[in-house]
FIZAPA-482769 format. One record per atom (N, C-alpha, C): residue number from 1; residue in three letters; chain; atom name; x, y, z. Coordinates in steps of 0.2 Angstrom, whole numbers, always signed. Atoms other than C-alpha are relative to their C-alpha. Layout:
@pos->NUM	code->ALA	unit->A	site->CA	px->X	py->Y	pz->Z $
...
//
This chain:
@pos->1	code->ASN	unit->A	site->N	px->+6	py->-3	pz->+2 $
@pos->1	code->ASN	unit->A	site->CA	px->+299	py->-180	pz->-561 $
@pos->1	code->ASN	unit->A	site->C	px->-6	py->-3	pz->+4 $
@pos->2	code->LEU	unit->A	site->N	px->+6	py->+3	pz->-3 $
@pos->2	code->LEU	unit->A	site->CA	px->+287	py->-193	pz->-555 $
@pos->2	code->LEU	unit->A	site->C	px->+0	py->+1	pz->+8 $
@pos->3	code->ASP	unit->A	site->N	px->+0	py->-1	pz->-7 $
@pos->3	code->ASP	unit->A	site->CA	px->+293	py->-191	pz->-537 $
@pos->3	code->ASP	unit->A	site->C	px->-3	py->+6	pz->+2 $
@pos->4	code->VAL	unit->A	site->N	px->+3	py->-6	pz->-1 $
@pos->4	code->VAL	unit->A	site->CA	px->+289	py->-173	pz->-537 $
@pos->4	code->VAL	unit->A	site->C	px->-7	py->+1	pz->-1 $
@pos->5	code->ALA	unit->A	site->N	px->+7	py->+0	pz->+1 $
@pos->5	code->ALA	unit->A	site->CA	px->+273	py->-175	pz->-545 $
@pos->5	code->ALA	unit->A	site->C	px->-4	py->-4	pz->+5 $
@pos->6	code->PHE	unit->A	site->N	px->+3	py->+4	pz->-5 $
@pos->6	code->PHE	unit->A	site->CA	px->+268	py->-188	pz->-533 $
@pos->6	code->PHE	unit->A	site->C	px->+0	py->+3	pz->+7 $
@pos->7	code->ASP	unit->A	site->N	px->-1	py->-4	pz->-6 $
@pos->7	code->ASP	unit->A	site->CA	px->+274	py->-178	pz->-518 $
@pos->7	code->ASP	unit->A	site->C	px->-5	py->+6	pz->+0 $
@pos->8	code->SER	unit->A	site->N	px->+4	py->-6	pz->+0 $
@pos->8	code->SER	unit->A	site->CA	px->+264	py->-163	pz->-524 $
@pos->8	code->SER	unit->A	site->C	px->-7	py->-2	pz->-1 $
@pos->9	code->GLY	unit->A	site->N	px->+7	py->+2	pz->+1 $
@pos->9	code->GLY	unit->A	site->CA	px->+248	py->-173	pz->-527 $
@pos->9	code->GLY	unit->A	site->C	px->-3	py->+0	pz->-7 $
@pos->10	code->TYR	unit->A	site->N	px->+2	py->+0	pz->+7 $
@pos->10	code->TYR	unit->A	site->CA	px->+248	py->-172	pz->-546 $
@pos->10	code->TYR	unit->A	site->C	px->-1	py->-7	pz->-3 $
@pos->11	code->ILE	unit->A	site->N	px->+1	py->+7	pz->+2 $
@pos->11	code->ILE	unit->A	site->CA	px->+249	py->-191	pz->-548 $
@pos->11	code->ILE	unit->A	site->C	px->-1	py->-4	pz->+7 $
@pos->12	code->SER	unit->A	site->N	px->+0	py->+5	pz->-5 $
@pos->12	code->SER	unit->A	site->CA	px->+245	py->-206	pz->-537 $
@pos->12	code->SER	unit->A	site->C	px->-1	py->-6	pz->-3 $
@pos->13	code->PHE	unit->A	site->N	px->+0	py->+6	pz->+3 $
@pos->13	code->PHE	unit->A	site->CA	px->+243	py->-224	pz->-539 $
@pos->13	code->PHE	unit->A	site->C	px->-6	py->-4	pz->+3 $
@pos->14	code->LEU	unit->A	site->N	px->+5	py->+5	pz->-3 $
@pos->14	code->LEU	unit->A	site->CA	px->+229	py->-237	pz->-537 $
@pos->14	code->LEU	unit->A	site->C	px->+4	py->-6	pz->+3 $
@pos->15	code->ASP	unit->A	site->N	px->-4	py->+6	pz->-3 $
@pos->15	code->ASP	unit->A	site->CA	px->+234	py->-253	pz->-527 $
@pos->15	code->ASP	unit->A	site->C	px->+2	py->-5	pz->-5 $
@pos->16	code->ASN	unit->A	site->N	px->-2	py->+4	pz->+5 $
@pos->16	code->ASN	unit->A	site->CA	px->+235	py->-262	pz->-543 $
@pos->16	code->ASN	unit->A	site->C	px->+6	py->+3	pz->-4 $
@pos->17	code->GLY	unit->A	site->N	px->-6	py->-3	pz->+4 $
@pos->17	code->GLY	unit->A	site->CA	px->+249	py->-250	pz->-549 $
@pos->17	code->GLY	unit->A	site->C	px->-2	py->+5	pz->-5 $
@pos->18	code->GLU	unit->A	site->N	px->+2	py->-5	pz->+5 $
@pos->18	code->GLU	unit->A	site->CA	px->+238	py->-240	pz->-561 $
@pos->18	code->GLU	unit->A	site->C	px->+1	py->+7	pz->+2 $
@pos->19	code->ILE	unit->A	site->N	px->-1	py->-8	pz->-1 $
@pos->19	code->ILE	unit->A	site->CA	px->+242	py->-221	pz->-562 $
@pos->19	code->ILE	unit->A	site->C	px->-6	py->+3	pz->+0 $
@pos->20	code->LEU	unit->A	site->N	px->+5	py->-5	pz->+0 $
@pos->20	code->LEU	unit->A	site->CA	px->+230	py->-208	pz->-557 $
@pos->20	code->LEU	unit->A	site->C	px->+3	py->+7	pz->-2 $
@pos->21	code->ILE	unit->A	site->N	px->-3	py->-6	pz->+2 $
@pos->21	code->ILE	unit->A	site->CA	px->+234	py->-191	pz->-565 $
@pos->21	code->ILE	unit->A	site->C	px->-6	py->+6	pz->+1 $
@pos->22	code->SER	unit->A	site->N	px->+5	py->-5	pz->-2 $
@pos->22	code->SER	unit->A	site->CA	px->+226	py->-175	pz->-558 $
@pos->22	code->SER	unit->A	site->C	px->-1	py->+5	pz->-6 $
@pos->23	code->SER	unit->A	site->N	px->+2	py->-5	pz->+5 $
@pos->23	code->SER	unit->A	site->CA	px->+217	py->-163	pz->-570 $
@pos->23	code->SER	unit->A	site->C	px->+4	py->+7	pz->+1 $
@pos->24	code->ARG	unit->A	site->N	px->-4	py->-6	pz->-1 $
@pos->24	code->ARG	unit->A	site->CA	px->+228	py->-149	pz->-562 $
@pos->24	code->ARG	unit->A	site->C	px->+7	py->+0	pz->-3 $
@pos->25	code->LEU	unit->A	site->N	px->-6	py->+1	pz->+4 $
@pos->25	code->LEU	unit->A	site->CA	px->+243	py->-156	pz->-571 $
@pos->25	code->LEU	unit->A	site->C	px->-1	py->+1	pz->-7 $
@pos->26	code->HIS	unit->A	site->N	px->+1	py->-2	pz->+7 $
@pos->26	code->HIS	unit->A	site->CA	px->+243	py->-147	pz->-588 $
@pos->26	code->HIS	unit->A	site->C	px->+3	py->-5	pz->-4 $
@pos->27	code->GLN	unit->A	site->N	px->-3	py->+4	pz->+6 $
@pos->27	code->GLN	unit->A	site->CA	px->+245	py->-157	pz->-604 $
@pos->27	code->GLN	unit->A	site->C	px->+7	py->+1	pz->-1 $
@pos->28	code->THR	unit->A	site->N	px->-7	py->-2	pz->+2 $
@pos->28	code->THR	unit->A	site->CA	px->+261	py->-148	pz->-608 $
@pos->28	code->THR	unit->A	site->C	px->+5	py->-3	pz->+6 $
@pos->29	code->ALA	unit->A	site->N	px->-4	py->+2	pz->-5 $
@pos->29	code->ALA	unit->A	site->CA	px->+268	py->-152	pz->-591 $
@pos->29	code->ALA	unit->A	site->C	px->+1	py->-8	pz->+0 $
@pos->30	code->ARG	unit->A	site->N	px->+0	py->+7	pz->+1 $
@pos->30	code->ARG	unit->A	site->CA	px->+263	py->-170	pz->-593 $
@pos->30	code->ARG	unit->A	site->C	px->+5	py->-3	pz->-5 $
@pos->31	code->LYS	unit->A	site->N	px->-4	py->+2	pz->+6 $
@pos->31	code->LYS	unit->A	site->CA	px->+272	py->-171	pz->-610 $
@pos->31	code->LYS	unit->A	site->C	px->+7	py->+1	pz->+2 $
@pos->32	code->ILE	unit->A	site->N	px->-7	py->-2	pz->-2 $
@pos->32	code->ILE	unit->A	site->CA	px->+288	py->-163	pz->-603 $
@pos->32	code->ILE	unit->A	site->C	px->+2	py->-5	pz->+5 $
@pos->33	code->MET	unit->A	site->N	px->-2	py->+5	pz->-5 $
@pos->33	code->MET	unit->A	site->CA	px->+288	py->-175	pz->-588 $
@pos->33	code->MET	unit->A	site->C	px->-1	py->-7	pz->-2 $
@pos->34	code->GLY	unit->A	site->N	px->+0	py->+7	pz->+3 $
@pos->34	code->GLY	unit->A	site->CA	px->+284	py->-190	pz->-598 $
@pos->34	code->GLY	unit->A	site->C	px->-6	py->-4	pz->+4 $
@pos->35	code->ILE	unit->A	site->N	px->+5	py->+3	pz->-3 $
@pos->35	code->ILE	unit->A	site->CA	px->+268	py->-193	pz->-588 $
@pos->35	code->ILE	unit->A	site->C	px->-6	py->-2	pz->-4 $
@pos->36	code->HIS	unit->A	site->N	px->+6	py->+2	pz->+4 $
@pos->36	code->HIS	unit->A	site->CA	px->+254	py->-203	pz->-597 $
@pos->36	code->HIS	unit->A	site->C	px->-4	py->-6	pz->+3 $
@pos->37	code->ARG	unit->A	site->N	px->+4	py->+5	pz->-2 $
@pos->37	code->ARG	unit->A	site->CA	px->+240	py->-215	pz->-594 $
@pos->37	code->ARG	unit->A	site->C	px->+2	py->-7	pz->+0 $
@pos->38	code->ASN	unit->A	site->N	px->-3	py->+7	pz->+0 $
@pos->38	code->ASN	unit->A	site->CA	px->+250	py->-230	pz->-598 $
@pos->38	code->ASN	unit->A	site->C	px->+5	py->-2	pz->+5 $
@pos->39	code->LEU	unit->A	site->N	px->-5	py->+1	pz->-5 $
@pos->39	code->LEU	unit->A	site->CA	px->+262	py->-228	pz->-584 $
@pos->39	code->LEU	unit->A	site->C	px->-3	py->-4	pz->+6 $
@pos->40	code->ARG	unit->A	site->N	px->+3	py->+4	pz->-6 $
@pos->40	code->ARG	unit->A	site->CA	px->+260	py->-240	pz->-569 $
@pos->40	code->ARG	unit->A	site->C	px->+6	py->-3	pz->+3 $
@pos->41	code->LEU	unit->A	site->N	px->-5	py->+3	pz->-4 $
@pos->41	code->LEU	unit->A	site->CA	px->+270	py->-247	pz->-555 $
@pos->41	code->LEU	unit->A	site->C	px->+1	py->-7	pz->-2 $
@pos->42	code->ARG	unit->A	site->N	px->-1	py->+7	pz->+2 $
@pos->42	code->ARG	unit->A	site->CA	px->+278	py->-264	pz->-559 $
@pos->42	code->ARG	unit->A	site->C	px->-4	py->-4	pz->+5 $
@pos->43	code->ARG	unit->A	site->N	px->+3	py->+4	pz->-6 $
@pos->43	code->ARG	unit->A	site->CA	px->+272	py->-271	pz->-542 $
@pos->43	code->ARG	unit->A	site->C	px->-1	py->+5	pz->+6 $
@pos->44	code->VAL	unit->A	site->N	px->+1	py->-4	pz->-6 $
@pos->44	code->VAL	unit->A	site->CA	px->+265	py->-264	pz->-527 $
@pos->44	code->VAL	unit->A	site->C	px->+0	py->-5	pz->+6 $
@pos->45	code->ALA	unit->A	site->N	px->+0	py->+4	pz->-6 $
@pos->45	code->ALA	unit->A	site->CA	px->+269	py->-272	pz->-510 $
@pos->45	code->ALA	unit->A	site->C	px->-6	py->+1	pz->+4 $
@pos->46	code->LYS	unit->A	site->N	px->+6	py->+0	pz->-4 $
@pos->46	code->LYS	unit->A	site->CA	px->+255	py->-276	pz->-499 $
@pos->46	code->LYS	unit->A	site->C	px->+1	py->+6	pz->+6 $
@pos->47	code->LYS	unit->A	site->N	px->-1	py->-5	pz->-6 $
@pos->47	code->LYS	unit->A	site->CA	px->+263	py->-265	pz->-485 $
@pos->47	code->LYS	unit->A	site->C	px->+0	py->+7	pz->-3 $
@pos->48	code->HIS	unit->A	site->N	px->+1	py->-7	pz->+3 $
@pos->48	code->HIS	unit->A	site->CA	px->+262	py->-250	pz->-497 $
@pos->48	code->HIS	unit->A	site->C	px->-7	py->+2	pz->-1 $
@pos->49	code->CYS	unit->A	site->N	px->+7	py->-1	pz->+2 $
@pos->49	code->CYS	unit->A	site->CA	px->+243	py->-251	pz->-500 $
@pos->49	code->CYS	unit->A	site->C	px->-3	py->+5	pz->+5 $
@pos->50	code->LEU	unit->A	site->N	px->+3	py->-4	pz->-4 $
@pos->50	code->LEU	unit->A	site->CA	px->+239	py->-242	pz->-484 $
@pos->50	code->LEU	unit->A	site->C	px->+2	py->+7	pz->-1 $
@pos->51	code->TYR	unit->A	site->N	px->-3	py->-7	pz->+1 $
@pos->51	code->TYR	unit->A	site->CA	px->+251	py->-227	pz->-488 $
@pos->51	code->TYR	unit->A	site->C	px->-4	py->+2	pz->-7 $
@pos->52	code->LEU	unit->A	site->N	px->+3	py->-2	pz->+6 $
@pos->52	code->LEU	unit->A	site->CA	px->+244	py->-227	pz->-506 $
@pos->52	code->LEU	unit->A	site->C	px->-8	py->+3	pz->+1 $
@pos->53	code->GLU	unit->A	site->N	px->+7	py->-2	pz->-1 $
@pos->53	code->GLU	unit->A	site->CA	px->+226	py->-226	pz->-499 $
@pos->53	code->GLU	unit->A	site->C	px->+0	py->+7	pz->+3 $
@pos->54	code->TYR	unit->A	site->N	px->+0	py->-6	pz->-4 $
@pos->54	code->TYR	unit->A	site->CA	px->+231	py->-212	pz->-487 $
@pos->54	code->TYR	unit->A	site->C	px->+2	py->+6	pz->-5 $
@pos->55	code->HIS	unit->A	site->N	px->-2	py->-5	pz->+5 $
@pos->55	code->HIS	unit->A	site->CA	px->+240	py->-203	pz->-502 $
@pos->55	code->HIS	unit->A	site->C	px->-6	py->+2	pz->-4 $
@pos->56	code->ARG	unit->A	site->N	px->+6	py->-2	pz->+4 $
@pos->56	code->ARG	unit->A	site->CA	px->+224	py->-204	pz->-513 $
@pos->56	code->ARG	unit->A	site->C	px->-5	py->+4	pz->+4 $
@pos->57	code->ARG	unit->A	site->N	px->+5	py->-4	pz->-4 $
@pos->57	code->ARG	unit->A	site->CA	px->+213	py->-197	pz->-499 $
@pos->57	code->ARG	unit->A	site->C	px->+3	py->+7	pz->+2 $
@pos->58	code->GLU	unit->A	site->N	px->-2	py->-6	pz->-3 $
@pos->58	code->GLU	unit->A	site->CA	px->+224	py->-184	pz->-492 $
@pos->58	code->GLU	unit->A	site->C	px->+5	py->+5	pz->-4 $
@pos->59	code->VAL	unit->A	site->N	px->-6	py->-4	pz->+3 $
@pos->59	code->VAL	unit->A	site->CA	px->+238	py->-178	pz->-504 $
@pos->59	code->VAL	unit->A	site->C	px->-2	py->+1	pz->-8 $
@pos->60	code->PHE	unit->A	site->N	px->+2	py->+0	pz->+7 $
@pos->60	code->PHE	unit->A	site->CA	px->+231	py->-182	pz->-522 $
@pos->60	code->PHE	unit->A	site->C	px->-5	py->+5	pz->-1 $
@pos->61	code->HIS	unit->A	site->N	px->+5	py->-5	pz->+2 $
@pos->61	code->HIS	unit->A	site->CA	px->+221	py->-168	pz->-530 $
@pos->61	code->HIS	unit->A	site->C	px->-2	py->-2	pz->-7 $
@pos->62	code->PRO	unit->A	site->N	px->+2	py->+2	pz->+7 $
@pos->62	code->PRO	unit->A	site->CA	px->+211	py->-176	pz->-544 $
@pos->62	code->PRO	unit->A	site->C	px->-3	py->+5	pz->-4 $
@pos->63	code->GLU	unit->A	site->N	px->+4	py->-5	pz->+4 $
@pos->63	code->GLU	unit->A	site->CA	px->+202	py->-161	pz->-550 $
@pos->63	code->GLU	unit->A	site->C	px->+3	py->+7	pz->+1 $
@pos->64	code->GLU	unit->A	site->N	px->-2	py->-7	pz->-1 $
@pos->64	code->GLU	unit->A	site->CA	px->+206	py->-143	pz->-553 $
@pos->64	code->GLU	unit->A	site->C	px->-4	py->+4	pz->+5 $
@pos->65	code->ASP	unit->A	site->N	px->+4	py->-4	pz->-4 $
@pos->65	code->ASP	unit->A	site->CA	px->+200	py->-130	pz->-541 $
@pos->65	code->ASP	unit->A	site->C	px->-4	py->+5	pz->-5 $
@pos->66	code->VAL	unit->A	site->N	px->+5	py->-4	pz->+5 $
@pos->66	code->VAL	unit->A	site->CA	px->+185	py->-121	pz->-549 $
@pos->66	code->VAL	unit->A	site->C	px->-2	py->+7	pz->+4 $
//
């Protein structure tokens, strides 16, 4: 579930592992998928930070289209 949400831009992660959740991901879907604000990556290797930055900038959709 997390992989699909990540690949689709519904979630991303900060360099410290904190999860970012798009407002496009409906509350019901979050519950079904087990996605909540307390999720975080256990560790983020320094080599992954550039990719995470790219993902946040180009793939992640933080807000709903209006």
